[in-house]
N, C-alpha and C positions, 0 to 999 in steps of 0.2 A: 135382848140381843140387838146389836146395832144394825141400822138399816144399811143397805148397799147404796150409798149416796156420796161417797168421798172419791174425788177425782185425783189421780196420780199424774205426775208430769208426762207419763207415757200415754195419757188419755184414757186409761182404763178406769172403771168405777168399782170400788172395793167397799167392803164393810169394815169399819173400824170405829172405836168409841170417840176418837178425837174429831172435832168439828173443823178447826182451823179458823182463819181470819176472815174468809170471804165465802159468800154464797153465790149461786148462779143457776143457770138453766141452759138447756139446749133447744129452746124454741117451742116447748110444749110438754105434753105428757107422754111418758113411755113406761109408766108403772101400772100395776094391776091394783084392784081394790084392796088386796091384802098387803100392799106396799112392797111387793117384790117387783123386780124389773121384768119387762117383756124381753124378747130377743133383740129389740132395737136398742140403740144407744143414743139416739137423738130424734127430735121431731121436726126440725127445720134447720136451715143454714145459720140461723141467728143464735150463736153460742155466746153467752154473755156472762160477765162477772159482776156481782152486786155486793153492796154492803150488807152486813148481817142485821143492821138496825137502820130504819129509815122512817121518819115521821110517825113513830109509834105504832107502825103497822104490826099486826100479829098474824102469823100463818100457822095453819095445821099442816105439818110436813106430809107430803105425798097425799094430799086430799084427792079423793077419786075424781073430782071435777076441776082440778087445777094442774098446773105444770109440775114436772118432776124437779124438786129442789136438789141441788148438788152443792157440795162444800169443798173448799180448797185450803190447803195449809197456808198459802199466801198468794199474792197476785202473780208472782213469778211462776208458780206452779200452774195457775190457770192459763197464763199465756202460753206455756209449753204445751198444754193440752189443746190450744187453739181457740181459747175464749178471749173476747175483747171487752172493754169496760161498758157497763150499762149506761144508756143515754139519759136515764131518769135519775136514779139514785146516786150516780157518779158522774154528773154532767161535766164537771171541770176536767176530770180524768179522760172522759170520752172525747171532749174537744181537743185536748192535748194529743191524745192518741191519733185522732183523725188528721190533725195537722201534721204530725210526724209521718203518718202514712203517705200523705200527699207530697211532703217535702222530699221523699225518696226520688220523685220524678221532677223535682224542681218547681212544683206547684206551691202557691202561697195560700190558697183557700183550702178548707177542710175537704177531705175525701168524703164521698157519699157512703152511707152505711151499707146500702145494697151492694156497692162495689167491693167494699171490704169483706162483707160476709160471704159473697160469692167466691172471692179470691181465697179466703182462708179455708173455705170448705174444700176446695181443690188441693190446697197445700197440706192440710192436716190428715187427709185420708189416703191411705195407700191401698195395696191389694187386699182383697177380702175385708175391706173396711177397717183394716188395722191402721196404726199410726204411720204416716209417711215421714221418713227421716232423710237427712241429707248430710253431706260432708262439707266441712269448712276447716281452714287452718285454725288451730288452737289460738294462735297469737292474734287473730282477727276478731275473736268473739267478744262482744260487749258484755258487761255485767247483766245478770238476769237471765241468761241463756242456760238451758239444760243440755247436758251431754251424757252419753253412756261410756263407761270405761269398765272393761272386764265384767260386763253384766250388771254393774251398779249404776245408779242414776246420780249425777252430780250437778250442782248449781255453779255456774261460773261467777266468781266474785273476786275482783281485783286479780292478784297473782295466784289465787287458790281455787280449788274445786272442793265444794262442800257436799258431803254425802247426804242425800235426801232420805227421810223416813216419814211415815205418817204423823209422827209426833214432833218432828223438827229436824234440824241439821245436827249430825252427831260426830262428824269427823272431817278434818281438812287435810288435803294433800296438795302439793305444789302443782300448779297448772303447767303442762309441758310447754317448753319454749319453742318447740318445732313439732311438725307432724300434723295430721288431720284428725278432727274429732267427728264422731257420729252425733249429729245434733238432733234433738227432739223438738225444740222450738221451731215453729213454721218459719219459712224463709222470710215472709213478709213481716212477721213480728220481730225477727232478728234485726231486720232493717230499721224498724221503728225504734228498737232499743239503741241501735247505733246512731240514730238521730237525736238521742238524748232523753227519750222517755225513760223514767226511773220507776220501776215497779216496786211495790211494797214487798219486803222480804221478812220472813218470820224472825222474831227476836233471837232465836237460838243461833242464828248465823253470827251474831255479834259476840257470842261467847267463845268462838273458835279462833 
């Protein structure tokens, strides 16, 4: 039986056999010794996205003495859930992300990690600790953002919306030329994407 450790663009953690392209964590441990989750869904404000392979390190998933490992279909999914790049295993991506975050305010040096983590924690959590969502015009959304349409979750990619599933993207529909979208990706990360940060998107998107 698969563990409950796969994160959706809506920020929920589900059980599914597919692992995806990235691993990450939410700042510590919130699983039990039997590898089931507690009532919590994070341990601190530091929600990060990591590579699945780094310097030959081997991990026991959900070790009783270690953090709760999470998995994402791709980087765009992790960003929608409010995670940012790891400063160790993804240093180049981390630096680019922090520069793009600061560039929103006209700054030329990298944003501080504590600044970003605090801002994202407020942006990603709404009432009852559910995902905070916001409205934005469809035409203004950069690639890599996630939206909901009629109860389904879609990735914005060029002129299309791609339907997300745990196994990949399975359907394309035209992005509306007008109107507002319900956006899952936190406001700060939308701005980072608008600054030119390009997240890794699962290969199934290329087939649509």
